[in-house]
N, CA, C and O atoms as a GROMACS GRO file, in nm:
protein
  476
    1MET      N    1  -2.230  -6.658  -1.889
    1MET     CA    2  -2.229  -6.674  -1.745
    1MET      C    3  -2.368  -6.642  -1.692
    1MET      O    4  -2.426  -6.538  -1.724
    2LEU      N    5  -2.419  -6.732  -1.612
    2LEU     CA    6  -2.551  -6.713  -1.554
    2LEU      C    7  -2.534  -6.642  -1.420
    2LEU      O    8  -2.490  -6.704  -1.322
    3ARG      N    9  -2.569  -6.517  -1.414
    3ARG     CA   10  -2.538  -6.433  -1.298
    3ARG      C   11  -2.622  -6.462  -1.175
    3ARG      O   12  -2.589  -6.415  -1.066
    4GLY      N   13  -2.727  -6.536  -1.189
    4GLY     CA   14  -2.809  -6.574  -1.075
    4GLY      C   15  -2.761  -6.701  -1.007
    4GLY      O   16  -2.813  -6.740  -0.902
    5LEU      N   17  -2.661  -6.765  -1.066
    5LEU     CA   18  -2.606  -6.888  -1.010
    5LEU      C   19  -2.476  -6.860  -0.934
    5LEU      O   20  -2.416  -6.754  -0.950
    6ALA      N   21  -2.435  -6.955  -0.853
    6ALA     CA   22  -2.309  -6.944  -0.779
    6ALA      C   23  -2.193  -6.979  -0.872
    6ALA      O   24  -2.212  -7.032  -0.981
    7VAL      N   25  -2.073  -6.947  -0.826
    7VAL     CA   26  -1.951  -6.972  -0.902
    7VAL      C   27  -1.942  -7.118  -0.945
    7VAL      O   28  -1.926  -7.148  -1.063
    8GLU      N   29  -1.951  -7.209  -0.849
    8GLU     CA   30  -1.937  -7.351  -0.881
    8GLU      C   31  -2.048  -7.399  -0.974
    8GLU      O   32  -2.023  -7.481  -1.062
    9GLU      N   33  -2.167  -7.349  -0.957
    9GLU     CA   34  -2.278  -7.389  -1.044
    9GLU      C   35  -2.252  -7.350  -1.189
    9GLU      O   36  -2.282  -7.426  -1.281
   10ASN      N   37  -2.195  -7.232  -1.210
   10ASN     CA   38  -2.162  -7.188  -1.346
   10ASN      C   39  -2.056  -7.277  -1.408
   10ASN      O   40  -2.068  -7.316  -1.524
   11ILE      N   41  -1.953  -7.309  -1.332
   11ILE     CA   42  -1.844  -7.391  -1.385
   11ILE      C   43  -1.893  -7.533  -1.411
   11ILE      O   44  -1.857  -7.594  -1.511
   12ARG      N   45  -1.975  -7.585  -1.320
   12ARG     CA   46  -2.033  -7.718  -1.339
   12ARG      C   47  -2.122  -7.722  -1.464
   12ARG      O   48  -2.116  -7.817  -1.542
   13HIS      N   49  -2.201  -7.620  -1.482
   13HIS     CA   50  -2.288  -7.611  -1.599
   13HIS      C   51  -2.204  -7.615  -1.727
   13HIS      O   52  -2.238  -7.686  -1.821
   14SER      N   53  -2.097  -7.540  -1.729
   14SER     CA   54  -2.009  -7.540  -1.845
   14SER      C   55  -1.949  -7.679  -1.869
   14SER      O   56  -1.943  -7.725  -1.982
   15ALA      N   57  -1.906  -7.744  -1.762
   15ALA     CA   58  -1.846  -7.877  -1.774
   15ALA      C   59  -1.947  -7.977  -1.830
   15ALA      O   60  -1.915  -8.052  -1.922
   16PHE      N   61  -2.067  -7.979  -1.775
   16PHE     CA   62  -2.166  -8.078  -1.816
   16PHE      C   63  -2.219  -8.051  -1.957
   16PHE      O   64  -2.264  -8.144  -2.024
   17MET      N   65  -2.214  -7.927  -2.002
   17MET     CA   66  -2.260  -7.896  -2.137
   17MET      C   67  -2.152  -7.922  -2.242
   17MET      O   68  -2.184  -7.952  -2.357
   18ARG      N   69  -2.024  -7.911  -2.202
   18ARG     CA   70  -1.918  -7.912  -2.302
   18ARG      C   71  -1.828  -8.035  -2.301
   18ARG      O   72  -1.765  -8.066  -2.403
   19LEU      N   73  -1.820  -8.105  -2.191
   19LEU     CA   74  -1.736  -8.226  -2.187
   19LEU      C   75  -1.810  -8.342  -2.253
   19LEU      O   76  -1.933  -8.342  -2.261
   20PRO      N   77  -1.736  -8.442  -2.301
   20PRO     CA   78  -1.800  -8.554  -2.372
   20PRO      C   79  -1.905  -8.625  -2.288
   20PRO      O   80  -1.890  -8.639  -2.167
   21ALA      N   81  -2.010  -8.669  -2.352
   21ALA     CA   82  -2.120  -8.736  -2.283
   21ALA      C   83  -2.076  -8.869  -2.221
   21ALA      O   84  -2.134  -8.912  -2.121
   22ASP      N   85  -1.974  -8.933  -2.280
   22ASP     CA   86  -1.928  -9.061  -2.226
   22ASP      C   87  -1.833  -9.046  -2.107
   22ASP      O   88  -1.792  -9.146  -2.048
   23MET      N   89  -1.799  -8.923  -2.073
   23MET     CA   90  -1.715  -8.899  -1.955
   23MET      C   91  -1.803  -8.914  -1.831
   23MET      O   92  -1.915  -8.864  -1.827
   24SER      N   93  -1.751  -8.982  -1.730
   24SER     CA   94  -1.832  -9.009  -1.611
   24SER      C   95  -1.864  -8.881  -1.533
   24SER      O   96  -1.792  -8.782  -1.539
   25HIS      N   97  -1.973  -8.887  -1.461
   25HIS     CA   98  -2.018  -8.775  -1.377
   25HIS      C   99  -1.909  -8.737  -1.277
   25HIS      O  100  -1.882  -8.619  -1.256
   26LYS      N  101  -1.848  -8.837  -1.216
   26LYS     CA  102  -1.743  -8.813  -1.117
   26LYS      C  103  -1.621  -8.744  -1.178
   26LYS      O  104  -1.564  -8.654  -1.117
   27LYS      N  105  -1.581  -8.786  -1.299
   27LYS     CA  106  -1.466  -8.723  -1.365
   27LYS      C  107  -1.494  -8.577  -1.398
   27LYS      O  108  -1.406  -8.492  -1.387
   28LYS      N  109  -1.617  -8.549  -1.436
   28LYS     CA  110  -1.654  -8.410  -1.466
   28LYS      C  111  -1.648  -8.326  -1.339
   28LYS      O  112  -1.596  -8.214  -1.340
   29LEU      N  113  -1.701  -8.379  -1.229
   29LEU     CA  114  -1.696  -8.306  -1.102
   29LEU      C  115  -1.553  -8.288  -1.052
   29LEU      O  116  -1.518  -8.184  -0.997
   30ASP      N  117  -1.470  -8.390  -1.072
   30ASP     CA  118  -1.328  -8.380  -1.034
   30ASP      C  119  -1.258  -8.271  -1.115
   30ASP      O  120  -1.176  -8.196  -1.063
   31ARG      N  121  -1.291  -8.264  -1.244
   31ARG     CA  122  -1.232  -8.161  -1.331
   31ARG      C  123  -1.274  -8.022  -1.283
   31ARG      O  124  -1.192  -7.930  -1.278
   32VAL      N  125  -1.400  -8.006  -1.248
   32VAL     CA  126  -1.449  -7.877  -1.197
   32VAL      C  127  -1.371  -7.839  -1.072
   32VAL      O  128  -1.327  -7.724  -1.059
   33GLU      N  129  -1.354  -7.933  -0.982
   33GLU     CA  130  -1.282  -7.907  -0.856
   33GLU      C  131  -1.137  -7.866  -0.882
   33GLU      O  132  -1.088  -7.771  -0.821
   34LYS      N  133  -1.070  -7.937  -0.972
   34LYS     CA  134  -0.929  -7.906  -1.002
   34LYS      C  135  -0.913  -7.769  -1.064
   34LYS      O  136  -0.822  -7.694  -1.028
   35VAL      N  137  -1.001  -7.735  -1.157
   35VAL     CA  138  -0.994  -7.604  -1.222
   35VAL      C  139  -1.022  -7.493  -1.120
   35VAL      O  140  -0.953  -7.391  -1.119
   36MET      N  141  -1.122  -7.514  -1.035
   36MET     CA  142  -1.152  -7.412  -0.933
   36MET      C  143  -1.034  -7.395  -0.837
   36MET      O  144  -1.002  -7.283  -0.798
   37GLU      N  145  -0.971  -7.504  -0.800
   37GLU     CA  146  -0.856  -7.496  -0.710
   37GLU      C  147  -0.740  -7.423  -0.777
   37GLU      O  148  -0.676  -7.338  -0.714
   38SER      N  149  -0.713  -7.454  -0.902
   38SER     CA  150  -0.599  -7.392  -0.972
   38SER      C  151  -0.619  -7.243  -0.995
   38SER      O  152  -0.521  -7.169  -1.007
   39LEU      N  153  -0.743  -7.198  -1.001
   39LEU     CA  154  -0.770  -7.055  -1.022
   39LEU      C  155  -0.811  -6.985  -0.892
   39LEU      O  156  -0.861  -6.873  -0.894
   40ASP      N  157  -0.789  -7.052  -0.779
   40ASP     CA  158  -0.816  -6.996  -0.647
   40ASP      C  159  -0.961  -6.948  -0.633
   40ASP      O  160  -0.988  -6.836  -0.591
   41LEU      N  161  -1.054  -7.037  -0.670
   41LEU     CA  162  -1.196  -7.004  -0.663
   41LEU      C  163  -1.270  -7.084  -0.556
   41LEU      O  164  -1.391  -7.065  -0.538
   42LEU      N  165  -1.202  -7.171  -0.487
   42LEU     CA  166  -1.269  -7.256  -0.388
   42LEU      C  167  -1.335  -7.176  -0.276
   42LEU      O  168  -1.442  -7.213  -0.228
   43TYR      N  169  -1.272  -7.068  -0.234
   43TYR     CA  170  -1.327  -6.992  -0.121
   43TYR      C  171  -1.451  -6.911  -0.158
   43TYR      O  172  -1.521  -6.861  -0.070
   44ILE      N  173  -1.479  -6.897  -0.288
   44ILE     CA  174  -1.600  -6.823  -0.330
   44ILE      C  175  -1.695  -6.916  -0.407
   44ILE      O  176  -1.785  -6.868  -0.477
   45ARG      N  177  -1.677  -7.045  -0.395
   45ARG     CA  178  -1.753  -7.141  -0.475
   45ARG      C  179  -1.904  -7.126  -0.459
   45ARG      O  180  -1.978  -7.155  -0.553
   46ASN      N  181  -1.952  -7.082  -0.343
   46ASN     CA  182  -2.096  -7.069  -0.319
   46ASN      C  183  -2.148  -6.926  -0.333
   46ASN      O  184  -2.266  -6.900  -0.308
   47ASN      N  185  -2.061  -6.834  -0.374
   47ASN     CA  186  -2.102  -6.695  -0.392
   47ASN      C  187  -2.174  -6.678  -0.525
   47ASN      O  188  -2.135  -6.736  -0.627
   48ILE      N  189  -2.279  -6.597  -0.523
   48ILE     CA  190  -2.354  -6.566  -0.645
   48ILE      C  191  -2.267  -6.476  -0.734
   48ILE      O  192  -2.193  -6.391  -0.683
   49ILE      N  193  -2.276  -6.495  -0.865
   49ILE     CA  194  -2.202  -6.410  -0.959
   49ILE      C  195  -2.248  -6.265  -0.944
   49ILE      O  196  -2.166  -6.174  -0.932
   50GLY      N  197  -2.377  -6.244  -0.945
   50GLY     CA  198  -2.432  -6.111  -0.928
   50GLY      C  199  -2.451  -6.036  -1.059
   50GLY      O  200  -2.407  -6.080  -1.165
   51ASN      N  201  -2.518  -5.922  -1.047
   51ASN     CA  202  -2.544  -5.836  -1.164
   51ASN      C  203  -2.555  -5.692  -1.118
   51ASN      O  204  -2.508  -5.656  -1.010
   52GLU      N  205  -2.616  -5.609  -1.200
   52GLU     CA  206  -2.628  -5.467  -1.167
   52GLU      C  207  -2.714  -5.444  -1.042
   52GLU      O  208  -2.693  -5.347  -0.970
   53LEU      N  209  -2.808  -5.532  -1.017
   53LEU     CA  210  -2.900  -5.515  -0.904
   53LEU      C  211  -2.860  -5.594  -0.780
   53LEU      O  212  -2.889  -5.553  -0.668
   54VAL      N  213  -2.794  -5.707  -0.800
   54VAL     CA  214  -2.756  -5.796  -0.690
   54VAL      C  215  -2.604  -5.801  -0.680
   54VAL      O  216  -2.536  -5.843  -0.774
   55ARG      N  217  -2.552  -5.757  -0.567
   55ARG     CA  218  -2.407  -5.757  -0.548
   55ARG      C  219  -2.356  -5.901  -0.543
   55ARG      O  220  -2.413  -5.986  -0.475
   56GLY      N  221  -2.250  -5.926  -0.617
   56GLY     CA  222  -2.191  -6.059  -0.622
   56GLY      C  223  -2.041  -6.052  -0.607
   56GLY      O  224  -1.988  -5.974  -0.528
   57ILE      N  225  -1.973  -6.134  -0.684
   57ILE     CA  226  -1.826  -6.140  -0.676
   57ILE      C  227  -1.764  -6.020  -0.747
   57ILE      O  228  -1.832  -5.948  -0.821
   58SER      N  229  -1.636  -5.998  -0.723
   58SER     CA  230  -1.566  -5.882  -0.782
   58SER      C  231  -1.539  -5.905  -0.931
   58SER      O  232  -1.559  -6.016  -0.982
   59GLY      N  233  -1.496  -5.802  -0.998
   59GLY     CA  234  -1.465  -5.811  -1.141
   59GLY      C  235  -1.351  -5.907  -1.170
   59GLY      O  236  -1.358  -5.984  -1.266
   60GLY      N  237  -1.247  -5.905  -1.088
   60GLY     CA  238  -1.136  -5.998  -1.105
   60GLY      C  239  -1.177  -6.142  -1.083
   60GLY      O  240  -1.132  -6.232  -1.154
   61GLN      N  241  -1.262  -6.163  -0.985
   61GLN     CA  242  -1.313  -6.298  -0.960
   61GLN      C  243  -1.401  -6.344  -1.076
   61GLN      O  244  -1.396  -6.460  -1.116
   62ARG      N  245  -1.480  -6.253  -1.129
   62ARG     CA  246  -1.566  -6.286  -1.243
   62ARG      C  247  -1.482  -6.327  -1.364
   62ARG      O  248  -1.518  -6.419  -1.437
   63LYS      N  249  -1.370  -6.256  -1.384
   63LYS     CA  250  -1.280  -6.290  -1.494
   63LYS      C  251  -1.224  -6.431  -1.475
   63LYS      O  252  -1.216  -6.508  -1.570
   64ARG      N  253  -1.186  -6.464  -1.353
   64ARG     CA  254  -1.132  -6.598  -1.325
   64ARG      C  255  -1.239  -6.706  -1.343
   64ARG      O  256  -1.208  -6.816  -1.388
   65VAL      N  257  -1.364  -6.674  -1.310
   65VAL     CA  258  -1.474  -6.770  -1.332
   65VAL      C  259  -1.491  -6.792  -1.482
   65VAL      O  260  -1.512  -6.906  -1.526
   66ASN      N  261  -1.483  -6.687  -1.561
   66ASN     CA  262  -1.493  -6.701  -1.707
   66ASN      C  263  -1.382  -6.790  -1.760
   66ASN      O  264  -1.406  -6.877  -1.844
   67VAL      N  265  -1.260  -6.770  -1.712
   67VAL     CA  266  -1.147  -6.853  -1.754
   67VAL      C  267  -1.172  -6.998  -1.712
   67VAL      O  268  -1.146  -7.090  -1.789
   68ALA      N  269  -1.223  -7.018  -1.591
   68ALA     CA  270  -1.252  -7.153  -1.542
   68ALA      C  271  -1.358  -7.221  -1.628
   68ALA      O  272  -1.347  -7.341  -1.656
   69MET      N  273  -1.458  -7.146  -1.671
   69MET     CA  274  -1.563  -7.203  -1.754
   69MET      C  275  -1.507  -7.250  -1.888
   69MET      O  276  -1.561  -7.344  -1.948
   70GLU      N  277  -1.402  -7.187  -1.935
   70GLU     CA  278  -1.336  -7.232  -2.059
   70GLU      C  279  -1.240  -7.348  -2.032
   70GLU      O  280  -1.239  -7.446  -2.106
   71LEU      N  281  -1.161  -7.337  -1.925
   71LEU     CA  282  -1.062  -7.440  -1.895
   71LEU      C  283  -1.126  -7.574  -1.862
   71LEU      O  284  -1.066  -7.679  -1.889
   72VAL      N  285  -1.243  -7.573  -1.804
   72VAL     CA  286  -1.309  -7.698  -1.765
   72VAL      C  287  -1.341  -7.783  -1.888
   72VAL      O  288  -1.358  -7.904  -1.876
   73ALA      N  289  -1.349  -7.722  -2.004
   73ALA     CA  290  -1.375  -7.795  -2.128
   73ALA      C  291  -1.247  -7.854  -2.187
   73ALA      O  292  -1.252  -7.919  -2.292
   74ASP      N  293  -1.134  -7.834  -2.121
   74ASP     CA  294  -1.005  -7.889  -2.161
   74ASP      C  295  -0.965  -7.845  -2.302
   74ASP      O  296  -0.943  -7.930  -2.389
   75PRO      N  297  -0.954  -7.715  -2.326
   75PRO     CA  298  -0.920  -7.667  -2.460
   75PRO      C  299  -0.772  -7.689  -2.492
   75PRO      O  300  -0.689  -7.694  -2.401
   76SER      N  301  -0.740  -7.702  -2.619
   76SER     CA  302  -0.600  -7.711  -2.660
   76SER      C  303  -0.545  -7.571  -2.687
   76SER      O  304  -0.424  -7.551  -2.686
   77LEU      N  305  -0.634  -7.474  -2.710
   77LEU     CA  306  -0.594  -7.336  -2.732
   77LEU      C  307  -0.692  -7.247  -2.657
   77LEU      O  308  -0.813  -7.269  -2.662
   78LEU      N  309  -0.639  -7.147  -2.590
   78LEU     CA  310  -0.724  -7.055  -2.515
   78LEU      C  311  -0.682  -6.913  -2.549
   78LEU      O  312  -0.567  -6.876  -2.524
   79ALA      N  313  -0.771  -6.834  -2.604
   79ALA     CA  314  -0.743  -6.694  -2.637
   79ALA      C  315  -0.798  -6.606  -2.526
   79ALA      O  316  -0.917  -6.613  -2.493
   80LEU      N  317  -0.712  -6.525  -2.468
   80LEU     CA  318  -0.751  -6.439  -2.357
   80LEU      C  319  -0.714  -6.294  -2.387
   80LEU      O  320  -0.606  -6.267  -2.440
   81ASP      N  321  -0.801  -6.205  -2.353
   81ASP     CA  322  -0.774  -6.062  -2.365
   81ASP      C  323  -0.732  -6.011  -2.228
   81ASP      O  324  -0.812  -6.012  -2.135
   82GLU      N  325  -0.608  -5.966  -2.215
   82GLU     CA  326  -0.553  -5.915  -2.090
   82GLU      C  327  -0.577  -6.010  -1.973
   82GLU      O  328  -0.643  -5.973  -1.876
   83PRO      N  329  -0.523  -6.132  -1.980
   83PRO     CA  330  -0.550  -6.230  -1.875
   83PRO      C  331  -0.489  -6.196  -1.741
   83PRO      O  332  -0.532  -6.248  -1.638
   84THR      N  333  -0.389  -6.108  -1.740
   84THR     CA  334  -0.323  -6.079  -1.613
   84THR      C  335  -0.374  -5.955  -1.544
   84THR      O  336  -0.329  -5.923  -1.434
   85SER      N  337  -0.468  -5.883  -1.605
   85SER     CA  338  -0.517  -5.762  -1.538
   85SER      C  339  -0.598  -5.801  -1.415
   85SER      O  340  -0.697  -5.873  -1.425
   86GLY      N  341  -0.555  -5.752  -1.300
   86GLY     CA  342  -0.625  -5.780  -1.176
   86GLY      C  343  -0.586  -5.912  -1.112
   86GLY      O  344  -0.624  -5.937  -0.997
   87TYR      N  345  -0.512  -5.995  -1.181
   87TYR     CA  346  -0.476  -6.126  -1.127
   87TYR      C  347  -0.363  -6.184  -1.210
   87TYR      O  348  -0.365  -6.175  -1.332
   88VAL      N  349  -0.266  -6.244  -1.146
   88VAL     CA  350  -0.153  -6.301  -1.219
   88VAL      C  351  -0.193  -6.440  -1.268
   88VAL      O  352  -0.154  -6.542  -1.209
   89ALA      N  353  -0.270  -6.443  -1.375
   89ALA     CA  354  -0.325  -6.568  -1.426
   89ALA      C  355  -0.219  -6.659  -1.486
   89ALA      O  356  -0.236  -6.781  -1.488
   90LEU      N  357  -0.110  -6.601  -1.534
   90LEU     CA  358  -0.007  -6.684  -1.597
   90LEU      C  359   0.061  -6.777  -1.497
   90LEU      O  360   0.125  -6.874  -1.538
   91ARG      N  361   0.049  -6.750  -1.369
   91ARG     CA  362   0.108  -6.837  -1.267
   91ARG      C  363   0.019  -6.955  -1.233
   91ARG      O  364   0.063  -7.049  -1.166
   92CYS      N  365  -0.104  -6.953  -1.278
   92CYS     CA  366  -0.198  -7.060  -1.246
   92CYS      C  367  -0.159  -7.190  -1.314
   92CYS      O  368  -0.127  -7.190  -1.433
   93ALA      N  369  -0.160  -7.297  -1.241
   93ALA     CA  370  -0.124  -7.428  -1.296
   93ALA      C  371  -0.213  -7.467  -1.412
   93ALA      O  372  -0.167  -7.528  -1.508
   94ALA      N  373  -0.340  -7.432  -1.405
   94ALA     CA  374  -0.434  -7.469  -1.511
   94ALA      C  375  -0.398  -7.405  -1.643
   94ALA      O  376  -0.419  -7.464  -1.749
   95LEU      N  377  -0.343  -7.284  -1.640
   95LEU     CA  378  -0.310  -7.214  -1.763
   95LEU      C  379  -0.178  -7.261  -1.822
   95LEU      O  380  -0.149  -7.232  -1.938
   96ARG      N  381  -0.097  -7.332  -1.747
   96ARG     CA  382   0.030  -7.382  -1.799
   96ARG      C  383   0.008  -7.499  -1.894
   96ARG      O  384   0.097  -7.533  -1.972
   97ARG      N  385  -0.109  -7.560  -1.890
   97ARG     CA  386  -0.136  -7.677  -1.973
   97ARG      C  387  -0.189  -7.643  -2.112
   97ARG      O  388  -0.200  -7.731  -2.196
   98VAL      N  389  -0.221  -7.519  -2.137
   98VAL     CA  390  -0.274  -7.482  -2.268
   98VAL      C  391  -0.184  -7.377  -2.331
   98VAL      O  392  -0.113  -7.304  -2.262
   99ARG      N  393  -0.188  -7.370  -2.462
   99ARG     CA  394  -0.114  -7.266  -2.532
   99ARG      C  395  -0.195  -7.137  -2.520
   99ARG      O  396  -0.315  -7.133  -2.546
  100LEU      N  397  -0.127  -7.033  -2.480
  100LEU     CA  398  -0.197  -6.906  -2.464
  100LEU      C  399  -0.180  -6.820  -2.589
  100LEU      O  400  -0.071  -6.808  -2.644
  101CYS      N  401  -0.288  -6.762  -2.629
  101CYS     CA  402  -0.286  -6.665  -2.737
  101CYS      C  403  -0.333  -6.534  -2.674
  101CYS      O  404  -0.453  -6.513  -2.655
  102LEU      N  405  -0.239  -6.448  -2.644
  102LEU     CA  406  -0.274  -6.323  -2.577
  102LEU      C  407  -0.309  -6.218  -2.682
  102LEU      O  408  -0.227  -6.184  -2.767
  103ILE      N  409  -0.428  -6.170  -2.676
  103ILE     CA  410  -0.473  -6.070  -2.771
  103ILE      C  411  -0.465  -5.934  -2.703
  103ILE      O  412  -0.537  -5.906  -2.607
  104VAL      N  413  -0.380  -5.851  -2.753
  104VAL     CA  414  -0.362  -5.719  -2.696
  104VAL      C  415  -0.420  -5.618  -2.794
  104VAL      O  416  -0.359  -5.587  -2.897
  105PHE      N  417  -0.538  -5.568  -2.762
  105PHE     CA  418  -0.609  -5.481  -2.855
  105PHE      C  419  -0.537  -5.349  -2.878
  105PHE      O  420  -0.549  -5.290  -2.986
  106LEU      N  421  -0.464  -5.302  -2.779
  106LEU     CA  422  -0.392  -5.177  -2.797
  106LEU      C  423  -0.290  -5.191  -2.908
  106LEU      O  424  -0.279  -5.103  -2.994
  107LEU      N  425  -0.215  -5.298  -2.907
  107LEU     CA  426  -0.115  -5.322  -3.011
  107LEU      C  427  -0.182  -5.337  -3.147
  107LEU      O  428  -0.136  -5.279  -3.245
  108LEU      N  429  -0.289  -5.414  -3.153
  108LEU     CA  430  -0.360  -5.432  -3.280
  108LEU      C  431  -0.417  -5.300  -3.330
  108LEU      O  432  -0.415  -5.272  -3.450
  109ASN      N  433  -0.466  -5.219  -3.237
  109ASN     CA  434  -0.521  -5.089  -3.273
  109ASN      C  435  -0.412  -5.000  -3.332
  109ASN      O  436  -0.435  -4.930  -3.432
  110ARG      N  437  -0.294  -5.001  -3.273
  110ARG     CA  438  -0.182  -4.920  -3.325
  110ARG      C  439  -0.142  -4.966  -3.465
  110ARG      O  440  -0.111  -4.884  -3.550
  111ILE      N  441  -0.141  -5.097  -3.488
  111ILE     CA  442  -0.106  -5.148  -3.621
  111ILE      C  443  -0.208  -5.102  -3.724
  111ILE      O  444  -0.172  -5.058  -3.833
  112VAL      N  445  -0.334  -5.113  -3.690
  112VAL     CA  446  -0.439  -5.069  -3.782
  112VAL      C  447  -0.429  -4.919  -3.807
  112VAL      O  448  -0.445  -4.875  -3.921
  113GLN      N  449  -0.403  -4.841  -3.703
  113GLN     CA  450  -0.389  -4.696  -3.720
  113GLN      C  451  -0.270  -4.663  -3.809
  113GLN      O  452  -0.280  -4.574  -3.893
  114SER      N  453  -0.158  -4.732  -3.791
  114SER     CA  454  -0.040  -4.702  -3.870
  114SER      C  455  -0.062  -4.737  -4.018
  114SER      O  456  -0.011  -4.670  -4.107
  115ILE      N  457  -0.138  -4.842  -4.043
  115ILE     CA  458  -0.171  -4.878  -4.182
  115ILE      C  459  -0.262  -4.773  -4.242
  115ILE      O  460  -0.244  -4.734  -4.357
  116ALA      N  461  -0.360  -4.726  -4.166
  116ALA     CA  462  -0.454  -4.624  -4.215
  116ALA      C  463  -0.383  -4.492  -4.244
  116ALA      O  464  -0.415  -4.425  -4.341
  117ILE      N  465  -0.285  -4.456  -4.161
  117ILE     CA  466  -0.212  -4.330  -4.179
  117ILE      C  467  -0.124  -4.337  -4.303
  117ILE      O  468  -0.111  -4.239  -4.376
  118SER      N  469  -0.064  -4.453  -4.329
  118SER     CA  470   0.026  -4.464  -4.444
  118SER      C  471  -0.047  -4.476  -4.576
  118SER      O  472   0.015  -4.464  -4.682
  119ASP      N  473  -0.178  -4.498  -4.574
  119ASP     CA  474  -0.256  -4.507  -4.699
  119ASP      C  475  -0.284  -4.374  -4.758
  119ASP      O  476  -0.347  -4.365  -4.863
   0.00000   0.00000   0.00000
């Protein structure tokens, strides 16, 4: 994520870098618009992402922008770590179209710890 760019600019950049070259410019822009709408990002489309020195969007909004940057590439599988923290992402129309692989590190950590203890 390029923190000096606006929300829409980041998602557009992802779309133009990752979608097929033979896909039309208009279709790519339409895809960006649909993904932003489905993740409720339209109202912050011109806001800068921000960094430690420049105040930008919130952490939850940043997470949704990251998800949008992945969804715009039209993945068949999307792995997310805690996708619902701070936002009910599972209700988003865009996420209903892909298979979700929810990685819960706490559960994985407990499994690894239990294996280590039994050794």
